[in-house]
C-alpha positions as CSV (number, residue, x, y, z in Angstrom):
1,M,-77.2,8.6,19.9
2,S,-73.9,9.9,21.2
3,R,-72.5,12.8,19.5
4,K,-68.8,12.9,18.8
5,K,-67.1,16.1,19.4
6,T,-65.7,17.4,16.2
7,T,-62.9,19.9,16.0
8,A,-61.7,21.9,13.0
9,P,-58.8,20.2,11.4
10,E,-55.5,21.8,12.3
11,K,-53.9,23.9,9.7
12,P,-50.6,22.2,8.6
13,T,-47.6,24.3,9.3
14,A,-44.9,24.7,6.7
15,P,-41.7,22.9,7.7
16,D,-38.8,25.0,8.6
17,L,-36.4,24.4,5.7
18,R,-33.6,26.5,7.1
19,V,-32.3,23.5,9.1
20,V,-32.6,21.1,6.2
21,S,-30.7,23.5,3.9
22,Q,-28.0,24.0,6.4
23,V,-27.5,20.3,6.9
24,S,-27.6,19.5,3.2
25,A,-25.1,22.3,2.5
26,S,-22.6,20.9,5.1
27,V,-22.9,17.2,4.1
28,P,-21.7,16.2,0.7
29,P,-24.3,14.0,-1.1
30,A,-23.6,10.3,-0.9
31,S,-22.8,8.8,-4.3
32,D,-21.6,5.6,-5.8
33,E,-19.8,7.5,-8.5
34,P,-16.1,8.2,-8.3
35,E,-15.0,11.8,-7.5
36,D,-14.1,12.3,-11.1
37,A,-17.7,11.6,-12.1
38,E,-18.4,15.3,-11.6
39,V,-16.3,16.1,-14.7
40,L,-17.3,13.1,-16.8
41,N,-20.5,13.0,-18.9
42,A,-22.9,10.0,-19.0
43,L,-21.2,8.4,-22.0
44,E,-17.7,8.7,-20.5
45,L,-19.1,7.2,-17.2
46,R,-20.5,4.3,-19.2
47,F,-17.1,3.9,-20.8
48,V,-15.5,3.8,-17.4
49,D,-17.9,1.1,-16.2
50,L,-17.3,-1.0,-19.2
51,R,-13.5,-0.6,-19.2
52,A,-13.3,-1.3,-15.5
53,S,-15.3,-4.5,-16.1
54,G,-12.7,-5.8,-18.5
55,H,-14.4,-5.1,-21.8
56,T,-12.2,-4.6,-24.9
57,Y,-12.1,-1.4,-26.8
58,E,-14.0,-3.0,-29.7
59,E,-16.9,-4.2,-27.3
60,I,-17.0,-0.8,-25.7
61,A,-17.0,1.1,-29.0
62,T,-19.9,-0.9,-30.2
63,G,-21.8,-0.4,-26.9
64,I,-21.4,3.3,-26.8
65,D,-21.5,4.0,-30.5
66,K,-18.0,5.5,-30.7
67,S,-14.8,4.4,-32.5
68,T,-12.1,2.3,-30.8
69,R,-9.8,5.2,-31.4
70,T,-12.0,7.5,-29.3
71,C,-12.0,4.8,-26.6
72,R,-8.2,4.7,-26.5
73,R,-8.0,8.5,-26.5
74,W,-10.5,8.7,-23.7
75,E,-8.5,6.2,-21.6
76,R,-5.4,8.4,-21.8
77,R,-7.2,11.3,-20.2
78,P,-6.1,11.5,-16.5
79,E,-9.6,12.0,-15.1
80,I,-10.9,8.9,-17.0
81,A,-7.9,6.8,-16.2
82,S,-8.4,7.8,-12.5
83,A,-12.1,6.9,-12.6
84,I,-11.3,3.5,-14.2
85,K,-8.7,2.8,-11.5
86,T,-11.2,3.8,-8.8
87,R,-14.0,1.7,-10.2
88,S,-11.7,-1.3,-10.6
89,Q,-10.5,-1.0,-7.0
90,E,-14.2,-0.9,-5.9
91,Q,-14.9,-4.0,-7.9
92,V,-12.0,-5.9,-6.4
93,A,-13.1,-4.9,-2.9
94,T,-16.6,-6.1,-3.6
95,A,-15.2,-9.4,-4.9
96,R,-13.0,-9.8,-1.9
97,S,-16.0,-9.2,0.4
98,V,-18.1,-11.8,-1.4
99,L,-15.3,-14.4,-1.4
100,A,-14.5,-13.7,2.3
101,S,-18.1,-14.2,3.3
102,G,-18.1,-17.6,1.5
103,M,-14.7,-18.7,2.8
104,H,-16.1,-20.0,6.1
105,R,-18.6,-22.2,4.3
106,A,-16.0,-23.4,1.7
107,S,-13.6,-24.3,4.5
108,R,-16.2,-26.2,6.4
109,A,-17.2,-28.1,3.2
110,L,-13.6,-29.0,2.6
111,V,-13.2,-30.3,6.1
112,A,-16.5,-32.3,5.9
113,M,-15.4,-33.9,2.7
114,A,-11.9,-34.6,4.0
115,D,-13.2,-36.4,7.1
116,G,-15.9,-38.3,5.2
117,T,-19.0,-36.7,6.7
118,S,-19.8,-35.3,3.3
119,K,-19.4,-36.9,-0.1
120,A,-16.3,-35.5,-1.9
121,E,-17.5,-34.6,-5.4
122,A,-14.9,-33.2,-7.7
123,P,-16.8,-30.0,-8.6
124,R,-17.6,-29.2,-5.0
125,V,-14.0,-29.8,-3.9
126,S,-12.7,-27.6,-6.8
127,A,-15.1,-24.8,-6.0
128,A,-14.5,-24.8,-2.3
129,R,-10.7,-25.0,-2.8
130,A,-10.8,-22.1,-5.3
131,V,-12.8,-19.9,-2.9
132,V,-10.3,-20.5,-0.1
133,E,-7.2,-20.1,-2.2
134,V,-8.3,-16.9,-4.1
135,T,-9.6,-15.3,-0.9
136,T,-6.2,-16.0,0.8
137,R,-4.4,-14.5,-2.1
138,L,-6.5,-11.4,-2.1
139,V,-5.9,-10.9,1.6
140,E,-2.2,-11.3,1.1
141,I,-2.2,-8.9,-1.8
142,E,-4.1,-6.4,0.3
143,E,-1.5,-6.7,3.2
144,I,1.4,-6.3,0.8
145,E,-0.2,-3.2,-0.8
146,S,-0.7,-1.7,2.7
147,R,2.9,-2.4,3.7
148,L,4.2,-0.9,0.4
149,S,2.1,2.2,0.9
150,E,3.5,2.6,4.4
151,L,7.1,2.1,3.2
152,E,6.5,4.6,0.4
153,A,5.2,7.1,2.8
154,R,8.2,6.7,5.1
155,Q,10.6,6.9,2.2
156,G,9.2,10.2,1.2
157,K,10.0,11.6,4.7
158,Q,13.6,10.4,4.7
159,P,16.6,12.1,3.2
160,G,16.8,11.3,-0.4
161,G,13.1,10.5,-0.6
162,A,10.9,12.4,-3.0
163,G,8.9,14.3,-0.4
164,F,11.9,15.1,1.9
165,Q,12.7,18.8,2.3
166,R,15.8,19.8,4.2
167,R,15.3,22.6,6.8
168,N,18.0,25.2,7.1
């Protein structure tokens, strides 16, 4: 019989939490919530999600057990209006990404149907065409928004612009 050498189990050492606390204090927590989520309660955040998804005041009021008047009043609050705008922009960006990822396949399908290598069925043609057209429009809108933001920023720095300040 061979004897195995046994050693006493090592005592676990406590982790040094000073480093962890320093890192966590310097890095803001990642969150899918808009910045205004800090000032909104759970019910208001639910309202923001529903409103940004296109639900009517009546549908939202029923879903969160509030009146339509409360919903309208909440939407006038700047922090809620800002959160709705942010959430809507996030949803558009997600939709644009999904469409853009499918645009290549849709384009190839259209080409295959056009040259006869694939059967051109009306629903397939319509769907592929819609993906290509909508994605193209979304990209164009994004470019126009970018140009507009750039022009507005420049306008603010020119004489007569809102952000221009004359130095004496």
